[in-house]
KEKE-3310 file (N, C-alpha, C; in steps of 0.2 Angstrom, whole numbers, plus 5000, padded with zeros to 4 digits):
npx = (4866:4865:4852:4844:4831:4821:4809:4795:4794:4785:4772:4774:4770:4780:4790:4786:4787:4796:4799:4811:4815:4826:4828:4839:4847:4858:4870:4881:4878:4879:4893:4895:4897:4884:4874:4863:4858:4854:4845:4840:4829:4838:4850:4865:4870:4869:4877:4868:4869:4879:4882:4893:4899:4902:4893:4895:4891:4889:4884:4877:4880:4868:4858:4860:4856:4843:4840:4841:4851:4850:4852:4847:4854:4850:4838:4843:4841:4841:4838:4831:4827:4817:4815:4808:4806:4810:4807:4817:4822:4816:4817:4823:4827:4839:4846:4863:4878:4893:4906:4904:4894:4882:4865:4849:4832:4826:4816:4803:4803:4793:4792:4780:4768)
npy = (4181:4183:4191:4194:4202:4202:4212:4218:4215:4209:4208:4217:4228:4231:4245:4249:4252:4247:4246:4239:4232:4229:4222:4222:4213:4218:4225:4231:4237:4249:4250:4242:4237:4234:4224:4222:4207:4197:4183:4175:4163:4149:4156:4164:4170:4188:4203:4217:4230:4239:4247:4256:4259:4272:4278:4277:4271:4257:4251:4237:4237:4234:4239:4252:4269:4266:4259:4262:4262:4263:4267:4266:4270:4272:4264:4252:4247:4242:4248:4246:4255:4252:4257:4260:4247:4231:4216:4208:4210:4202:4191:4183:4193:4197:4203:4206:4203:4209:4198:4189:4174:4178:4180:4186:4178:4182:4191:4190:4197:4201:4205:4208:4209)
npz = (3583:3566:3557:3542:3534:3521:3512:3502:3488:3473:3460:3446:3432:3417:3417:3429:3447:3462:3479:3489:3505:3518:3534:3546:3559:3566:3577:3572:3560:3554:3551:3541:3524:3513:3502:3488:3480:3466:3459:3445:3437:3433:3431:3436:3452:3454:3458:3462:3468:3479:3495:3504:3521:3521:3513:3500:3483:3472:3456:3446:3429:3422:3429:3432:3434:3435:3447:3464:3478:3496:3514:3531:3545:3557:3558:3555:3542:3525:3509:3492:3478:3465:3449:3433:3428:3420:3411:3412:3424:3433:3446:3461:3475:3486:3501:3507:3516:3510:3505:3515:3521:3524:3521:3516:3516:3505:3493:3481:3465:3451:3435:3423:3410)
capx = (4864:4863:4846:4842:4824:4818:4801:4793:4793:4779:4771:4773:4771:4786:4790:4783:4792:4795:4804:4813:4818:4830:4829:4845:4848:4866:4872:4887:4875:4881:4900:4896:4895:4878:4873:4858:4860:4848:4846:4834:4829:4843:4855:4870:4869:4872:4877:4865:4871:4882:4883:4898:4897:4902:4887:4897:4887:4890:4878:4878:4878:4861:4852:4863:4851:4836:4839:4844:4852:4851:4852:4845:4858:4846:4833:4846:4837:4844:4833:4833:4821:4818:4811:4808:4807:4810:4805:4824:4823:4812:4822:4823:4831:4842:4851:4868:4884:4898:4912:4902:4889:4875:4860:4842:4828:4824:4809:4802:4801:4791:4790:4776:4762)
capy = (4178:4188:4190:4199:4200:4207:4213:4223:4212:4208:4208:4224:4229:4234:4252:4251:4253:4244:4248:4233:4234:4223:4224:4219:4212:4219:4231:4234:4238:4256:4250:4237:4237:4230:4223:4218:4203:4194:4177:4174:4156:4147:4161:4164:4176:4194:4208:4222:4236:4239:4253:4256:4262:4280:4280:4276:4266:4255:4247:4234:4241:4232:4243:4259:4274:4264:4257:4267:4259:4268:4264:4270:4267:4272:4259:4246:4245:4243:4249:4247:4258:4249:4261:4258:4239:4227:4209:4205:4211:4197:4187:4183:4198:4196:4208:4201:4206:4207:4194:4184:4170:4180:4183:4184:4173:4184:4193:4189:4203:4198:4210:4205:4212)
capz = (3577:3561:3553:3536:3532:3515:3510:3497:3482:3471:3453:3443:3425:3414:3418:3435:3452:3468:3484:3493:3511:3522:3541:3549:3566:3567:3580:3568:3554:3551:3550:3536:3517:3512:3495:3485:3475:3463:3455:3440:3436:3428:3430:3442:3457:3452:3463:3459:3470:3485:3498:3509:3527:3520:3508:3493:3480:3466:3453:3440:3422:3419:3433:3433:3432:3436:3454:3469:3485:3502:3520:3536:3550:3564:3558:3553:3536:3519:3504:3485:3474:3458:3444:3425:3428:3414:3412:3413:3431:3436:3450:3468:3477:3493:3504:3509:3518:3505:3508:3520:3518:3527:3515:3519:3513:3498:3491:3473:3460:3445:3430:3418:3408)
cpx = (4862:4857:4845:4835:4821:4811:4801:4793:4786:4778:4770:4774:4777:4785:4788:4789:4790:4800:4805:4816:4821:4831:4834:4846:4855:4867:4878:4885:4879:4889:4901:4894:4889:4877:4866:4860:4853:4849:4839:4835:4834:4849:4859:4868:4872:4871:4874:4868:4874:4883:4887:4895:4898:4897:4889:4893:4890:4884:4881:4876:4871:4856:4854:4858:4844:4834:4843:4845:4852:4850:4850:4848:4854:4841:4836:4843:4841:4838:4836:4826:4822:4813:4812:4810:4806:4809:4812:4826:4820:4818:4820:4829:4833:4846:4857:4874:4890:4904:4910:4897:4882:4871:4853:4838:4825:4817:4809:4800:4799:4789:4787:4770:4756)
cpy = (4184:4186:4196:4197:4205:4207:4218:4221:4211:4208:4215:4224:4232:4241:4254:4251:4249:4247:4242:4236:4228:4226:4219:4219:4212:4225:4234:4236:4244:4255:4245:4239:4232:4230:4220:4214:4200:4188:4175:4166:4154:4151:4161:4170:4182:4199:4214:4229:4235:4246:4252:4260:4270:4282:4279:4270:4264:4251:4243:4238:4240:4236:4250:4264:4272:4262:4262:4263:4264:4264:4269:4267:4267:4267:4252:4243:4247:4244:4248:4249:4255:4253:4258:4251:4236:4220:4206:4206:4206:4192:4187:4188:4197:4202:4203:4206:4204:4203:4190:4179:4172:4183:4181:4179:4175:4187:4193:4195:4200:4204:4207:4209:4208)
cpz = (3572:3557:3548:3534:3527:3514:3504:3489:3479:3463:3451:3435:3423:3415:3425:3440:3458:3473:3489:3500:3514:3529:3543:3556:3568:3571:3577:3561:3550:3549:3544:3529:3517:3504:3494:3480:3472:3460:3451:3439:3431:3427:3437:3446:3454:3457:3459:3461:3477:3488:3504:3515:3526:3515:3501:3490:3474:3463:3447:3434:3420:3423:3434:3430:3433:3444:3458:3476:3490:3508:3525:3542:3557:3564:3556:3547:3530:3514:3497:3482:3467:3454:3437:3425:3422:3416:3414:3421:3436:3440:3457:3471:3484:3495:3507:3512:3513:3508:3513:3517:3521:3521:3518:3515:3506:3497:3483:3470:3453:3441:3424:3416:3408)
residu = (GLU:VAL:GLN:LEU:VAL:GLU:SER:GLY:GLY:GLY:LEU:VAL:GLN:PRO:GLY:GLY:SER:LEU:ARG:LEU:SER:CYS:ALA:ALA:SER:LEU:PHE:THR:PHE:SER:TYR:LEU:ALA:MET:SER:TRP:VAL:ARG:GLN:ALA:PRO:GLY:LYS:ASP:LEU:GLU:THR:VAL:SER:THR:ILE:ARG:SER:ASP:GLY:THR:THR:THR:TYR:ALA:ASP:SER:VAL:LYS:GLY:ARG:PHE:THR:ILE:SER:ARG:ASP:ASN:GLU:LYS:ASN:THR:LEU:TYR:LEU:GLN:LEU:ASP:SER:LEU:LYS:THR:ASP:ASP:THR:ALA:MET:TYR:TYR:CYS:ALA:ILE:PRO:GLY:SER:THR:TYR:ARG:GLY:GLN:GLY:THR:GLN:VAL:THR:VAL:SER:SER)
# end
């Protein structure tokens, strides 16, 4: 059974930082592309960033230069460093396997003064 468990969300002021983690119970983790997606209230799901098995990364234009995705294949863990946070970044953040229905339960990020 695939399990993806996110952590690290919270309340932060604009301009602040957070680091999200996603622990994956996948023995094939190192071979898979992994993504962070987010959903704000009343908005569609948005792919924030993806990292391929070779380390290649992509970012949504809205977070480029502010967010950094990374992975530790030894620990089966996916990360997302969120810097220079804006109120528009407020959303539930999920880790997911692209092209599949697998997604974690999410961690809430709230950016507010």
